[in-house]
N, CA, C and O atoms as a GROMACS GRO file, in nm:
protein
  544
    1MET      N    1   1.462   0.422   0.420
    1MET     CA    2   1.430   0.436   0.543
    1MET      C    3   1.493   0.495   0.637
    1MET      O    4   1.451   0.565   0.728
    2ARG      N    5   1.611   0.457   0.604
    2ARG     CA    6   1.734   0.469   0.683
    2ARG      C    7   1.787   0.671   0.685
    2ARG      O    8   1.832   0.743   0.774
    3ARG      N    9   1.745   0.698   0.518
    3ARG     CA   10   1.767   0.842   0.542
    3ARG      C   11   1.643   0.909   0.566
    3ARG      O   12   1.649   1.031   0.575
    4SER      N   13   1.538   0.856   0.576
    4SER     CA   14   1.429   0.957   0.633
    4SER      C   15   1.445   0.987   0.796
    4SER      O   16   1.418   1.091   0.855
    5MET      N   17   1.496   0.867   0.846
    5MET     CA   18   1.481   0.886   0.987
    5MET      C   19   1.608   0.946   1.044
    5MET      O   20   1.625   0.968   1.163
    6GLY      N   21   1.700   0.970   0.943
    6GLY     CA   22   1.836   1.025   0.983
    6GLY      C   23   1.793   1.214   0.985
    6GLY      O   24   1.833   1.302   1.061
    7LEU      N   25   1.683   1.221   0.851
    7LEU     CA   26   1.643   1.368   0.800
    7LEU      C   27   1.592   1.362   0.939
    7LEU      O   28   1.662   1.413   1.026
    8ALA      N   29   1.466   1.299   0.976
    8ALA     CA   30   1.397   1.388   1.090
    8ALA      C   31   1.460   1.398   1.222
    8ALA      O   32   1.433   1.489   1.300
    9LEU      N   33   1.549   1.297   1.247
    9LEU     CA   34   1.660   1.260   1.380
    9LEU      C   35   1.719   1.398   1.387
    9LEU      O   36   1.751   1.450   1.495
   10ALA      N   37   1.734   1.468   1.249
   10ALA     CA   38   1.825   1.572   1.247
   10ALA      C   39   1.735   1.748   1.252
   10ALA      O   40   1.765   1.866   1.269
   11LEU      N   41   1.636   1.679   1.231
   11LEU     CA   42   1.528   1.817   1.265
   11LEU      C   43   1.475   1.805   1.365
   11LEU      O   44   1.388   1.890   1.384
   12LEU      N   45   1.495   1.710   1.469
   12LEU     CA   46   1.466   1.707   1.566
   12LEU      C   47   1.552   1.746   1.654
   12LEU      O   48   1.499   1.789   1.757
   13LEU      N   49   1.696   1.748   1.653
   13LEU     CA   50   1.803   1.772   1.699
   13LEU      C   51   1.791   1.922   1.669
   13LEU      O   52   1.832   1.992   1.762
   14ALA      N   53   1.747   1.984   1.567
   14ALA     CA   54   1.805   2.144   1.498
   14ALA      C   55   1.690   2.202   1.570
   14ALA      O   56   1.605   2.144   1.503
   15PRO      N   57   1.626   2.266   1.647
   15PRO     CA   58   1.519   2.356   1.709
   15PRO      C   59   1.534   2.480   1.597
   15PRO      O   60   1.442   2.514   1.523
   16SER      N   61   1.657   2.536   1.598
   16SER     CA   62   1.627   2.685   1.520
   16SER      C   63   1.545   2.660   1.345
   16SER      O   64   1.472   2.725   1.271
   17LEU      N   65   1.620   2.508   1.345
   17LEU     CA   66   1.480   2.499   1.204
   17LEU      C   67   1.401   2.455   1.234
   17LEU      O   68   1.335   2.454   1.130
   18TRP      N   69   1.330   2.399   1.322
   18TRP     CA   70   1.165   2.326   1.342
   18TRP      C   71   1.086   2.435   1.387
   18TRP      O   72   0.964   2.438   1.370
   19SER      N   73   1.178   2.566   1.470
   19SER     CA   74   1.108   2.662   1.526
   19SER      C   75   1.066   2.743   1.457
   19SER      O   76   0.972   2.812   1.495
   20ALA      N   77   1.132   2.765   1.314
   20ALA     CA   78   1.052   2.916   1.239
   20ALA      C   79   0.998   2.806   1.120
   20ALA      O   80   0.933   2.859   1.030
   21ALA      N   81   1.015   2.692   1.112
   21ALA     CA   82   0.937   2.629   1.022
   21ALA      C   83   0.780   2.690   0.988
   21ALA      O   84   0.737   2.740   1.092
   22PRO      N   85   0.713   2.699   0.913
   22PRO     CA   86   0.569   2.709   0.992
   22PRO      C   87   0.450   2.581   0.967
   22PRO      O   88   0.429   2.528   0.858
   23ALA      N   89   0.404   2.558   1.052
   23ALA     CA   90   0.314   2.407   1.070
   23ALA      C   91   0.221   2.344   0.915
   23ALA      O   92   0.124   2.391   0.857
   24ILE      N   93   0.278   2.260   0.896
   24ILE     CA   94   0.163   2.260   0.778
   24ILE      C   95   0.095   2.133   0.816
   24ILE      O   96   0.158   2.038   0.861
   25ALA      N   97  -0.076   2.131   0.794
   25ALA     CA   98  -0.171   2.029   0.800
   25ALA      C   99  -0.177   1.920   0.722
   25ALA      O  100  -0.200   1.944   0.604
   26GLN      N  101  -0.164   1.820   0.749
   26GLN     CA  102  -0.212   1.760   0.626
   26GLN      C  103  -0.317   1.630   0.627
   26GLN      O  104  -0.298   1.512   0.660
   27ASP      N  105  -0.413   1.687   0.588
   27ASP     CA  106  -0.580   1.646   0.539
   27ASP      C  107  -0.505   1.424   0.477
   27ASP      O  108  -0.433   1.374   0.390
   28GLN      N  109  -0.568   1.389   0.566
   28GLN     CA  110  -0.606   1.207   0.531
   28GLN      C  111  -0.710   1.144   0.512
   28GLN      O  112  -0.798   1.111   0.590
   29GLY      N  113  -0.695   1.124   0.375
   29GLY     CA  114  -0.868   1.040   0.349
   29GLY      C  115  -0.876   0.905   0.469
   29GLY      O  116  -0.793   0.870   0.552
   30PRO      N  117  -0.990   0.860   0.441
   30PRO     CA  118  -1.059   0.706   0.526
   30PRO      C  119  -0.954   0.678   0.503
   30PRO      O  120  -0.890   0.764   0.441
   31GLY      N  121  -0.889   0.564   0.533
   31GLY     CA  122  -0.795   0.434   0.557
   31GLY      C  123  -0.641   0.468   0.508
   31GLY      O  124  -0.550   0.393   0.472
   32GLU      N  125  -0.649   0.635   0.524
   32GLU     CA  126  -0.505   0.640   0.504
   32GLU      C  127  -0.430   0.648   0.686
   32GLU      O  128  -0.510   0.655   0.780
   33ALA      N  129  -0.292   0.647   0.714
   33ALA     CA  130  -0.227   0.674   0.842
   33ALA      C  131  -0.117   0.690   0.811
   33ALA      O  132  -0.075   0.662   0.699
   34ASP      N  133  -0.035   0.749   0.919
   34ASP     CA  134   0.075   0.812   0.895
   34ASP      C  135   0.205   0.708   0.839
   34ASP      O  136   0.196   0.594   0.887
   35ALA      N  137   0.275   0.720   0.785
   35ALA     CA  138   0.400   0.658   0.756
   35ALA      C  139   0.484   0.584   0.911
   35ALA      O  140   0.574   0.500   0.902
   36GLY      N  141   0.452   0.616   0.992
   36GLY     CA  142   0.512   0.543   1.141
   36GLY      C  143   0.424   0.440   1.195
   36GLY      O  144   0.462   0.364   1.283
   37ASP      N  145   0.312   0.436   1.148
   37ASP     CA  146   0.200   0.373   1.184
   37ASP      C  147   0.171   0.227   1.154
   37ASP      O  148   0.073   0.154   1.165
   38GLY      N  149   0.299   0.212   1.110
   38GLY     CA  150   0.300   0.067   1.065
   38GLY      C  151   0.444  -0.046   1.040
   38GLY      O  152   0.556  -0.026   1.088
   39THR      N  153   0.421  -0.116   0.989
   39THR     CA  154   0.588  -0.220   1.028
   39THR      C  155   0.604  -0.238   0.862
   39THR      O  156   0.530  -0.302   0.787
   40GLU      N  157   0.729  -0.158   0.827
   40GLU     CA  158   0.764  -0.223   0.678
   40GLU      C  159   0.755  -0.345   0.631
   40GLU      O  160   0.767  -0.425   0.724
   41MET      N  161   0.737  -0.402   0.514
   41MET     CA  162   0.737  -0.620   0.494
   41MET      C  163   0.835  -0.567   0.346
   41MET      O  164   0.888  -0.658   0.282
   42GLY      N  165   0.850  -0.460   0.311
   42GLY     CA  166   0.954  -0.493   0.226
   42GLY      C  167   0.928  -0.443   0.105
   42GLY      O  168   0.852  -0.347   0.111
   43SER      N  169   0.980  -0.487  -0.059
   43SER     CA  170   0.954  -0.472  -0.148
   43SER      C  171   0.925  -0.564  -0.226
   43SER      O  172   0.957  -0.678  -0.191
   44GLY      N  173   0.854  -0.544  -0.364
   44GLY     CA  174   0.852  -0.655  -0.441
   44GLY      C  175   0.791  -0.638  -0.550
   44GLY      O  176   0.736  -0.529  -0.538
   45VAL      N  177   0.754  -0.708  -0.707
   45VAL     CA  178   0.659  -0.674  -0.792
   45VAL      C  179   0.467  -0.744  -0.787
   45VAL      O  180   0.423  -0.858  -0.776
   46ALA      N  181   0.394  -0.594  -0.803
   46ALA     CA  182   0.275  -0.608  -0.775
   46ALA      C  183   0.227  -0.623  -0.894
   46ALA      O  184   0.294  -0.592  -0.993
   47SER      N  185   0.055  -0.691  -0.905
   47SER     CA  186   0.026  -0.733  -1.007
   47SER      C  187  -0.098  -0.685  -0.986
   47SER      O  188  -0.117  -0.636  -0.875
   48TYR      N  189  -0.203  -0.687  -1.077
   48TYR     CA  190  -0.338  -0.655  -1.036
   48TYR      C  191  -0.449  -0.754  -1.103
   48TYR      O  192  -0.426  -0.794  -1.217
   49TYR      N  193  -0.555  -0.792  -1.044
   49TYR     CA  194  -0.615  -0.917  -1.097
   49TYR      C  195  -0.736  -0.841  -1.269
   49TYR      O  196  -0.760  -0.743  -1.339
   50SER      N  197  -0.758  -0.948  -1.250
   50SER     CA  198  -0.808  -0.911  -1.402
   50SER      C  199  -0.934  -0.910  -1.388
   50SER      O  200  -0.989  -1.002  -1.328
   51ASP      N  201  -1.019  -0.785  -1.452
   51ASP     CA  202  -1.204  -0.749  -1.398
   51ASP      C  203  -1.281  -0.841  -1.461
   51ASP      O  204  -1.396  -0.807  -1.487
   52GLU      N  205  -1.230  -0.997  -1.507
   52GLU     CA  206  -1.334  -1.085  -1.560
   52GLU      C  207  -1.345  -1.146  -1.433
   52GLU      O  208  -1.456  -1.189  -1.400
   53LEU      N  209  -1.236  -1.159  -1.346
   53LEU     CA  210  -1.254  -1.247  -1.225
   53LEU      C  211  -1.375  -1.154  -1.158
   53LEU      O  212  -1.417  -1.209  -1.055
   54ALA      N  213  -1.432  -1.048  -1.184
   54ALA     CA  214  -1.540  -1.008  -1.065
   54ALA      C  215  -1.644  -1.138  -1.053
   54ALA      O  216  -1.664  -1.233  -1.129
   55GLY      N  217  -1.709  -1.097  -0.906
   55GLY     CA  218  -1.807  -1.192  -0.890
   55GLY      C  219  -1.767  -1.293  -0.832
   55GLY      O  220  -1.825  -1.368  -0.754
   56ASN      N  221  -1.626  -1.294  -0.886
   56ASN     CA  222  -1.551  -1.482  -0.828
   56ASN      C  223  -1.559  -1.469  -0.701
   56ASN      O  224  -1.575  -1.357  -0.652
   57ARG      N  225  -1.547  -1.604  -0.608
   57ARG     CA  226  -1.570  -1.578  -0.463
   57ARG      C  227  -1.387  -1.586  -0.449
   57ARG      O  228  -1.305  -1.641  -0.522
   58THR      N  229  -1.369  -1.504  -0.321
   58THR     CA  230  -1.215  -1.477  -0.286
   58THR      C  231  -1.199  -1.622  -0.145
   58THR      O  232  -1.276  -1.690  -0.078
   59ALA      N  233  -1.123  -1.614  -0.153
   59ALA     CA  234  -1.089  -1.707  -0.047
   59ALA      C  235  -1.123  -1.691   0.069
   59ALA      O  236  -1.124  -1.780   0.153
   60SER      N  237  -1.165  -1.535   0.094
   60SER     CA  238  -1.176  -1.517   0.267
   60SER      C  239  -1.406  -1.554   0.192
   60SER      O  240  -1.494  -1.558   0.278
   61GLY      N  241  -1.432  -1.566   0.090
   61GLY     CA  242  -1.561  -1.615   0.120
   61GLY      C  243  -1.682  -1.499   0.080
   61GLY      O  244  -1.803  -1.514   0.062
   62GLU      N  245  -1.572  -1.343   0.075
   62GLU     CA  246  -1.655  -1.238  -0.030
   62GLU      C  247  -1.618  -1.239  -0.178
   62GLU      O  248  -1.514  -1.267  -0.237
   63PRO      N  249  -1.748  -1.195  -0.222
   63PRO     CA  250  -1.690  -1.167  -0.351
   63PRO      C  251  -1.637  -1.052  -0.430
   63PRO      O  252  -1.682  -0.938  -0.426
   64PHE      N  253  -1.519  -1.101  -0.513
   64PHE     CA  254  -1.416  -1.019  -0.573
   64PHE      C  255  -1.502  -0.891  -0.660
   64PHE      O  256  -1.563  -0.904  -0.766
   65ASP      N  257  -1.490  -0.798  -0.599
   65ASP     CA  258  -1.509  -0.645  -0.675
   65ASP      C  259  -1.367  -0.554  -0.738
   65ASP      O  260  -1.303  -0.491  -0.654
   66PRO      N  261  -1.320  -0.549  -0.879
   66PRO     CA  262  -1.277  -0.499  -0.878
   66PRO      C  263  -1.265  -0.352  -0.854
   66PRO      O  264  -1.162  -0.294  -0.889
   67ASP      N  265  -1.362  -0.289  -0.797
   67ASP     CA  266  -1.379  -0.176  -0.778
   67ASP      C  267  -1.344  -0.101  -0.666
   67ASP      O  268  -1.333   0.021  -0.650
   68GLU      N  269  -1.328  -0.200  -0.589
   68GLU     CA  270  -1.261  -0.179  -0.414
   68GLU      C  271  -1.181  -0.200  -0.384
   68GLU      O  272  -1.142  -0.302  -0.441
   69LEU      N  273  -1.075  -0.141  -0.278
   69LEU     CA  274  -0.986  -0.137  -0.263
   69LEU      C  275  -0.879  -0.247  -0.202
   69LEU      O  276  -0.777  -0.225  -0.135
   70THR      N  277  -0.923  -0.347  -0.237
   70THR     CA  278  -0.880  -0.475  -0.200
   70THR      C  279  -0.748  -0.582  -0.269
   70THR      O  280  -0.726  -0.574  -0.390
   71ALA      N  281  -0.689  -0.652  -0.207
   71ALA     CA  282  -0.578  -0.753  -0.223
   71ALA      C  283  -0.573  -0.902  -0.156
   71ALA      O  284  -0.641  -0.953  -0.066
   72ALA      N  285  -0.459  -0.955  -0.238
   72ALA     CA  286  -0.436  -1.082  -0.205
   72ALA      C  287  -0.308  -1.109  -0.202
   72ALA      O  288  -0.235  -1.104  -0.301
   73HIS      N  289  -0.272  -1.141  -0.088
   73HIS     CA  290  -0.124  -1.151  -0.058
   73HIS      C  291  -0.155  -1.304   0.070
   73HIS      O  292  -0.242  -1.323   0.155
   74ARG      N  293  -0.028  -1.391   0.020
   74ARG     CA  294   0.020  -1.535   0.045
   74ARG      C  295  -0.020  -1.575   0.199
   74ARG      O  296  -0.086  -1.674   0.231
   75THR      N  297   0.029  -1.488   0.277
   75THR     CA  298  -0.022  -1.555   0.453
   75THR      C  299  -0.031  -1.430   0.558
   75THR      O  300   0.015  -1.448   0.671
   76LEU      N  301  -0.100  -1.277   0.516
   76LEU     CA  302  -0.155  -1.214   0.617
   76LEU      C  303  -0.266  -1.230   0.663
   76LEU      O  304  -0.330  -1.309   0.595
   77PRO      N  305  -0.320  -1.190   0.750
   77PRO     CA  306  -0.443  -1.222   0.761
   77PRO      C  307  -0.573  -1.167   0.704
   77PRO      O  308  -0.572  -1.045   0.687
   78PHE      N  309  -0.679  -1.227   0.674
   78PHE     CA  310  -0.801  -1.133   0.580
   78PHE      C  311  -0.823  -0.973   0.655
   78PHE      O  312  -0.769  -0.974   0.766
   79GLY      N  313  -0.856  -0.903   0.638
   79GLY     CA  314  -0.912  -0.784   0.706
   79GLY      C  315  -0.763  -0.701   0.731
   79GLY      O  316  -0.762  -0.587   0.778
   80SER      N  317  -0.646  -0.768   0.696
   80SER     CA  318  -0.532  -0.636   0.724
   80SER      C  319  -0.503  -0.581   0.620
   80SER      O  320  -0.486  -0.605   0.501
   81LYS      N  321  -0.502  -0.458   0.727
   81LYS     CA  322  -0.481  -0.331   0.593
   81LYS      C  323  -0.303  -0.297   0.571
   81LYS      O  324  -0.214  -0.288   0.655
   82VAL      N  325  -0.300  -0.284   0.415
   82VAL     CA  326  -0.173  -0.236   0.382
   82VAL      C  327  -0.154  -0.144   0.286
   82VAL      O  328  -0.236  -0.145   0.195
   83ARG      N  329  -0.070  -0.064   0.283
   83ARG     CA  330  -0.037   0.046   0.193
   83ARG      C  331   0.083   0.009   0.115
   83ARG      O  332   0.196  -0.019   0.154
   84VAL      N  333   0.031   0.016  -0.009
   84VAL     CA  334   0.091  -0.027  -0.129
   84VAL      C  335   0.149   0.086  -0.183
   84VAL      O  336   0.078   0.179  -0.221
   85THR      N  337   0.304   0.089  -0.194
   85THR     CA  338   0.333   0.248  -0.291
   85THR      C  339   0.430   0.196  -0.425
   85THR      O  340   0.496   0.094  -0.446
   86ASN      N  341   0.405   0.299  -0.488
   86ASN     CA  342   0.461   0.245  -0.658
   86ASN      C  343   0.585   0.297  -0.600
   86ASN      O  344   0.575   0.386  -0.516
   87ILE      N  345   0.749   0.238  -0.647
   87ILE     CA  346   0.836   0.285  -0.641
   87ILE      C  347   0.823   0.425  -0.756
   87ILE      O  348   0.855   0.540  -0.723
   88ALA      N  349   0.792   0.402  -0.838
   88ALA     CA  350   0.821   0.476  -0.980
   88ALA      C  351   0.786   0.630  -0.972
   88ALA      O  352   0.851   0.722  -1.022
   89ASN      N  353   0.655   0.642  -0.891
   89ASN     CA  354   0.573   0.741  -0.904
   89ASN      C  355   0.537   0.778  -0.718
   89ASN      O  356   0.490   0.886  -0.684
   90GLY      N  357   0.569   0.671  -0.620
   90GLY     CA  358   0.576   0.780  -0.483
   90GLY      C  359   0.400   0.694  -0.500
   90GLY      O  360   0.394   0.590  -0.434
   91GLN      N  361   0.320   0.717  -0.548
   91GLN     CA  362   0.174   0.727  -0.557
   91GLN      C  363   0.114   0.564  -0.435
   91GLN      O  364   0.128   0.447  -0.470
   92SER      N  365   0.059   0.604  -0.311
   92SER     CA  366   0.036   0.500  -0.288
   92SER      C  367  -0.085   0.426  -0.246
   92SER      O  368  -0.152   0.529  -0.240
   93VAL      N  369  -0.150   0.355  -0.220
   93VAL     CA  370  -0.279   0.283  -0.172
   93VAL      C  371  -0.336   0.229  -0.029
   93VAL      O  372  -0.230   0.200   0.028
   94VAL      N  373  -0.420   0.204   0.044
   94VAL     CA  374  -0.438   0.110   0.174
   94VAL      C  375  -0.543   0.022   0.097
   94VAL      O  376  -0.658   0.059   0.078
   95VAL      N  377  -0.488  -0.111   0.052
   95VAL     CA  378  -0.609  -0.213   0.076
   95VAL      C  379  -0.600  -0.285   0.181
   95VAL      O  380  -0.511  -0.294   0.266
   96ARG      N  381  -0.750  -0.362   0.162
   96ARG     CA  382  -0.789  -0.432   0.256
   96ARG      C  383  -0.735  -0.621   0.181
   96ARG      O  384  -0.754  -0.675   0.072
   97ILE      N  385  -0.676  -0.659   0.292
   97ILE     CA  386  -0.662  -0.808   0.220
   97ILE      C  387  -0.760  -0.908   0.238
   97ILE      O  388  -0.793  -0.940   0.352
   98ASN      N  389  -0.818  -0.971   0.121
   98ASN     CA  390  -0.926  -1.052   0.132
   98ASN      C  391  -0.909  -1.185   0.060
   98ASN      O  392  -0.972  -1.290   0.070
   99ASP      N  393  -0.819  -1.153  -0.006
   99ASP     CA  394  -0.787  -1.327  -0.052
   99ASP      C  395  -0.644  -1.346  -0.076
   99ASP      O  396  -0.563  -1.253  -0.082
  100ARG      N  397  -0.604  -1.525  -0.097
  100ARG     CA  398  -0.486  -1.538  -0.111
  100ARG      C  399  -0.415  -1.562  -0.277
  100ARG      O  400  -0.470  -1.561  -0.387
  101GLY      N  401  -0.258  -1.584  -0.234
  101GLY     CA  402  -0.195  -1.512  -0.352
  101GLY      C  403  -0.100  -1.430  -0.361
  101GLY      O  404  -0.046  -1.456  -0.253
  102PRO      N  405  -0.042  -1.358  -0.402
  102PRO     CA  406  -0.027  -1.397  -0.560
  102PRO      C  407   0.005  -1.526  -0.614
  102PRO      O  408   0.084  -1.597  -0.552
  103PHE      N  409  -0.049  -1.568  -0.726
  103PHE     CA  410   0.037  -1.736  -0.754
  103PHE      C  411   0.150  -1.687  -0.885
  103PHE      O  412   0.226  -1.773  -0.928
  104GLY      N  413   0.152  -1.588  -0.927
  104GLY     CA  414   0.252  -1.552  -1.039
  104GLY      C  415   0.399  -1.540  -0.995
  104GLY      O  416   0.438  -1.467  -0.904
  105ARG      N  417   0.464  -1.608  -1.058
  105ARG     CA  418   0.615  -1.606  -0.993
  105ARG      C  419   0.682  -1.456  -0.987
  105ARG      O  420   0.689  -1.363  -1.067
  106GLY      N  421   0.721  -1.477  -0.871
  106GLY     CA  422   0.790  -1.353  -0.807
  106GLY      C  423   0.740  -1.223  -0.814
  106GLY      O  424   0.801  -1.121  -0.844
  107ARG      N  425   0.614  -1.238  -0.780
  107ARG     CA  426   0.551  -1.195  -0.747
  107ARG      C  427   0.452  -1.173  -0.583
  107ARG      O  428   0.406  -1.274  -0.530
  108VAL      N  429   0.439  -1.091  -0.545
  108VAL     CA  430   0.473  -0.996  -0.371
  108VAL      C  431   0.297  -1.001  -0.346
  108VAL      O  432   0.250  -1.085  -0.269
  109ILE      N  433   0.221  -0.915  -0.409
  109ILE     CA  434   0.070  -0.857  -0.381
  109ILE      C  435  -0.001  -0.863  -0.474
  109ILE      O  436   0.053  -0.826  -0.578
  110ASP      N  437  -0.091  -0.890  -0.482
  110ASP     CA  438  -0.167  -0.891  -0.613
  110ASP      C  439  -0.289  -0.775  -0.591
  110ASP      O  440  -0.355  -0.807  -0.492
  111VAL      N  441  -0.334  -0.661  -0.649
  111VAL     CA  442  -0.440  -0.603  -0.598
  111VAL      C  443  -0.558  -0.547  -0.720
  111VAL      O  444  -0.536  -0.532  -0.840
  112SER      N  445  -0.658  -0.529  -0.663
  112SER     CA  446  -0.782  -0.462  -0.777
  112SER      C  447  -0.735  -0.377  -0.824
  112SER      O  448  -0.632  -0.314  -0.798
  113HIS      N  449  -0.841  -0.364  -0.934
  113HIS     CA  450  -0.810  -0.291  -1.040
  113HIS      C  451  -0.848  -0.128  -0.992
  113HIS      O  452  -0.791  -0.052  -1.069
  114ALA      N  453  -0.893  -0.085  -0.933
  114ALA     CA  454  -0.935   0.027  -0.859
  114ALA      C  455  -0.784   0.030  -0.783
  114ALA      O  456  -0.716   0.120  -0.831
  115ALA      N  457  -0.720  -0.041  -0.684
  115ALA     CA  458  -0.615  -0.002  -0.624
  115ALA      C  459  -0.545   0.019  -0.712
  115ALA      O  460  -0.479   0.120  -0.687
  116ALA      N  461  -0.504  -0.056  -0.882
  116ALA     CA  462  -0.442  -0.079  -0.932
  116ALA      C  463  -0.403   0.107  -0.999
  116ALA      O  464  -0.301   0.174  -1.018
  117LYS      N  465  -0.497   0.119  -1.009
  117LYS     CA  466  -0.509   0.297  -1.098
  117LYS      C  467  -0.494   0.370  -1.012
  117LYS      O  468  -0.484   0.483  -1.059
  118GLU      N  469  -0.485   0.370  -0.880
  118GLU     CA  470  -0.481   0.432  -0.751
  118GLU      C  471  -0.332   0.464  -0.765
  118GLU      O  472  -0.297   0.582  -0.751
  119ILE      N  473  -0.236   0.364  -0.794
  119ILE     CA  474  -0.084   0.389  -0.796
  119ILE      C  475  -0.057   0.393  -0.923
  119ILE      O  476   0.066   0.395  -0.928
  120GLY      N  477  -0.096   0.396  -1.021
  120GLY     CA  478  -0.053   0.451  -1.152
  120GLY      C  479  -0.042   0.325  -1.217
  120GLY      O  480  -0.010   0.348  -1.334
  121MET      N  481  -0.055   0.198  -1.197
  121MET     CA  482  -0.002   0.081  -1.266
  121MET      C  483  -0.128   0.004  -1.336
  121MET      O  484  -0.122  -0.118  -1.351
  122HIS      N  485  -0.212   0.058  -1.367
  122HIS     CA  486  -0.340  -0.008  -1.454
  122HIS      C  487  -0.307  -0.057  -1.589
  122HIS      O  488  -0.337  -0.162  -1.646
  123ARG      N  489  -0.224   0.067  -1.635
  123ARG     CA  490  -0.156   0.037  -1.800
  123ARG      C  491  -0.068  -0.100  -1.796
  123ARG      O  492  -0.080  -0.202  -1.863
  124SER      N  493   0.019  -0.068  -1.699
  124SER     CA  494   0.173  -0.141  -1.770
  124SER      C  495   0.147  -0.314  -1.698
  124SER      O  496   0.201  -0.412  -1.750
  125GLY      N  497   0.057  -0.325  -1.574
  125GLY     CA  498  -0.046  -0.478  -1.524
  125GLY      C  499   0.102  -0.484  -1.346
  125GLY      O  500   0.081  -0.520  -1.230
  126THR      N  501   0.195  -0.447  -1.393
  126THR     CA  502   0.255  -0.445  -1.278
  126THR      C  503   0.331  -0.380  -1.181
  126THR      O  504   0.244  -0.322  -1.116
  127ALA      N  505   0.417  -0.357  -1.141
  127ALA     CA  506   0.454  -0.238  -1.091
  127ALA      C  507   0.549  -0.273  -0.973
  127ALA      O  508   0.495  -0.348  -0.893
  128ARG      N  509   0.690  -0.235  -0.939
  128ARG     CA  510   0.759  -0.278  -0.807
  128ARG      C  511   0.744  -0.163  -0.699
  128ARG      O  512   0.794  -0.055  -0.729
  129VAL      N  513   0.684  -0.175  -0.583
  129VAL     CA  514   0.604  -0.139  -0.447
  129VAL      C  515   0.681  -0.192  -0.337
  129VAL      O  516   0.740  -0.298  -0.314
  130ASN      N  517   0.657  -0.071  -0.273
  130ASN     CA  518   0.714  -0.133  -0.147
  130ASN      C  519   0.576  -0.114  -0.060
  130ASN      O  520   0.492  -0.026  -0.075
  131MET      N  521   0.578  -0.256   0.063
  131MET     CA  522   0.444  -0.291   0.151
  131MET      C  523   0.472  -0.238   0.287
  131MET      O  524   0.563  -0.263   0.367
  132THR      N  525   0.347  -0.140   0.293
  132THR     CA  526   0.376  -0.139   0.485
  132THR      C  527   0.287  -0.206   0.521
  132THR      O  528   0.199  -0.200   0.436
  133LEU      N  529   0.242  -0.309   0.654
  133LEU     CA  530   0.108  -0.351   0.717
  133LEU      C  531   0.083  -0.239   0.818
  133LEU      O  532   0.164  -0.204   0.904
  134LEU      N  533  -0.063  -0.176   0.794
  134LEU     CA  534  -0.083  -0.058   0.889
  134LEU      C  535  -0.108  -0.134   0.990
  134LEU      O  536  -0.140  -0.252   0.979
  135ASP      N  537  -0.088  -0.048   1.138
  135ASP     CA  538  -0.144  -0.093   1.221
  135ASP      C  539  -0.312  -0.034   1.274
  135ASP      O  540  -0.362   0.071   1.235
  136ASP      N  541  -0.381  -0.138   1.373
  136ASP     CA  542  -0.515  -0.112   1.390
  136ASP      C  543  -0.522   0.028   1.454
  136ASP      O  544  -0.631   0.078   1.481
   0.00000   0.00000   0.00000
């Protein structure tokens, strides 16, 4: 984080660098946000829900759907959006908190199977991730 902020500051202070650089448009899909649009929550180990839990009620009262981009967190309010980034490959996904957990020792977030696929952790079952709470 500090390195990227330092690089950004250096680029802002060096007009000869950015004035000659071409403008790059970045498409953002629904639910995606800029890196500066949230609060860093740190890192830890993520896991994902078993598909066998499909249809069971989550703590928010809605049925669990492994095909939706949802997650369980111990304290965040239901409906919160969190960007979860796999540290190993840089892939990220935005999930909506709709359940409580994880209850596995050393885990910081449980994501749905669809979210696990998006960040490339569906085969291993766990991954070290960074989390960013996104602003509304």
